[in-house]
C-alpha positions in Angstrom: -83.5 -13.2 0.2 -83.1 -15.2 -2.9 -81.1 -12.8 -5.1 -78.3 -15.3 -5.2 -80.5 -17.8 -7.0 -82.8 -15.4 -9.0 -85.9 -15.7 -6.8 -88.4 -13.0 -7.8 -90.2 -10.6 -5.6 -93.3 -11.8 -3.8 -96.2 -9.3 -3.5 -98.5 -11.8 -1.7 -97.6 -10.0 1.5 -100.1 -7.3 0.5 -103.0 -9.8 1.2 -101.9 -10.2 4.8 -103.0 -7.2 6.9 -100.2 -7.8 9.4 -97.6 -7.4 6.7 -99.2 -5.2 4.1 -97.8 -1.9 5.5 -94.2 -3.2 5.5 -92.8 -3.5 1.9 -89.7 -5.4 3.1 -91.9 -8.5 2.7 -91.7 -8.0 -1.1 -88.1 -9.3 -0.9 -88.9 -12.2 1.5 -90.4 -14.8 -0.8 -91.0 -18.4 0.3 -87.9 -20.4 -0.4 -88.0 -22.3 -3.6 -85.8 -25.3 -2.9 -86.0 -26.7 -6.4 -84.6 -23.4 -7.7 -82.0 -23.4 -5.0 -80.8 -26.8 -6.1 -80.3 -25.5 -9.6 -77.4 -23.4 -8.3 -75.3 -26.6 -8.7 -76.4 -27.2 -12.3 -73.9 -25.6 -14.7 -75.3 -23.1 -17.3 -78.5 -22.4 -15.3 -79.4 -18.8 -14.4 -79.3 -19.9 -10.8 -75.7 -21.2 -11.1 -74.5 -18.2 -13.0 -75.9 -15.8 -10.4 -74.7 -17.9 -7.5 -71.3 -18.1 -8.9 -71.0 -14.4 -9.7 -72.1 -13.5 -6.1 -69.6 -15.9 -4.7 -66.9 -14.3 -6.9 -67.9 -10.8 -5.7 -67.8 -11.9 -2.0 -64.3 -13.4 -2.5 -63.0 -10.2 -4.2 -64.5 -8.0 -1.5 -63.0 -10.2 1.3 -59.5 -9.9 -0.1 -59.7 -6.2 -1.0 -59.1 -4.0 2.1 -60.5 -0.9 0.3 -64.0 -2.5 0.7 -63.8 -2.5 4.5 -66.6 -0.4 5.9 -64.2 1.4 8.3 -63.3 3.6 5.4 -65.9 6.1 4.3 -67.4 6.1 0.9 -68.0 9.4 -1.0 -70.7 9.4 -3.6 -69.6 11.1 -6.8 -71.7 13.0 -9.3 -72.7 10.8 -12.1 -72.8 12.0 -15.7 -75.5 9.3 -16.3 -78.6 8.8 -14.3 -78.3 5.0 -14.7 -74.8 4.9 -13.1 -74.0 5.1 -9.4 -70.4 6.0 -8.6 -68.6 6.1 -5.3 -65.0 6.4 -4.1 -63.5 5.0 -1.0 -60.3 6.5 0.2 -57.8 4.1 1.6 -54.1 4.2 2.7 -53.2 1.4 0.2 -54.9 3.2 -2.7 -58.4 4.5 -3.3 -61.3 2.4 -4.7 -63.6 3.7 -7.4 -66.8 1.8 -8.0 -69.2 2.3 -10.8 -72.6 0.4 -10.9 -75.0 0.3 -13.9 -78.6 0.0 -12.7 -79.9 -0.2 -16.2 -81.0 -3.1 -18.3 -78.9 -1.6 -21.1 -75.1 -1.1 -21.4 -74.0 2.4 -20.6 -71.3 4.6 -22.3 -68.1 5.1 -20.3 -65.6 6.4 -22.8 -66.8 10.0 -22.8 -66.4 10.7 -19.1 -64.4 7.9 -17.3 -61.0 9.0 -18.5 -61.7 12.6 -17.3 -62.8 11.3 -13.9 -59.7 9.2 -13.5 -57.5 12.1 -14.6 -59.2 14.4 -12.0 -58.3 11.8 -9.3 -54.7 12.1 -10.5 -54.1 8.4 -10.3 -53.8 5.5 -12.7 -56.3 2.7 -12.0 -56.4 -1.0 -12.5 -59.1 -3.6 -12.1 -59.6 -5.3 -8.8 -59.8 -8.7 -10.4 -58.9 -10.0 -13.9 -62.1 -12.0 -13.9 -64.3 -8.9 -14.1 -65.5 -8.3 -17.6 -65.3 -4.5 -17.4 -62.1 -2.5 -17.5 -61.1 1.2 -17.3 -60.5 1.5 -21.0 -63.8 -0.1 -22.0 -66.3 2.0 -23.8 -69.4 0.4 -22.3 -70.4 -0.9 -18.9 -72.7 -4.0 -19.3 -76.3 -4.0 -18.3 -76.4 -4.3 -14.4 -72.6 -4.4 -14.6 -70.1 -3.1 -12.1 -66.6 -1.7 -12.4 -64.3 -1.8 -9.5 -61.0 0.1 -9.9 -58.1 0.5 -7.5 -55.6 3.2 -7.4 -52.2 1.9 -8.3 -49.4 3.6 -6.4 
């Protein structure tokens, strides 16, 4: 809870013996309603994160390749900071690349080869996303969602 408004983790659960053995409480902080209200204030971190999350939900809801009835296959990553998976779909496959690093990560040395191995040209899911298949870098904590064009 709270990722959508940049709430931090809460390790106070460790002081409660009834919760201390369950680390899920780390991600269950008390709600900070003042921080939540900032999601409506332009240019705040809370508003930026809330807006990006809403955008991602909208994209996912209108992209059938994200539906969980289609299996995901985790692909080998050339970079330990990147998680890559593919979801095969009758309308065209989805390739997703996620950067779990606080630093941008190089794409140009391996992404074209991966796309060529798939044998398909790719395009962005949404023009609002900052990354694209010809970019040389994936931003810190960024994601790249690509769809097969057929």
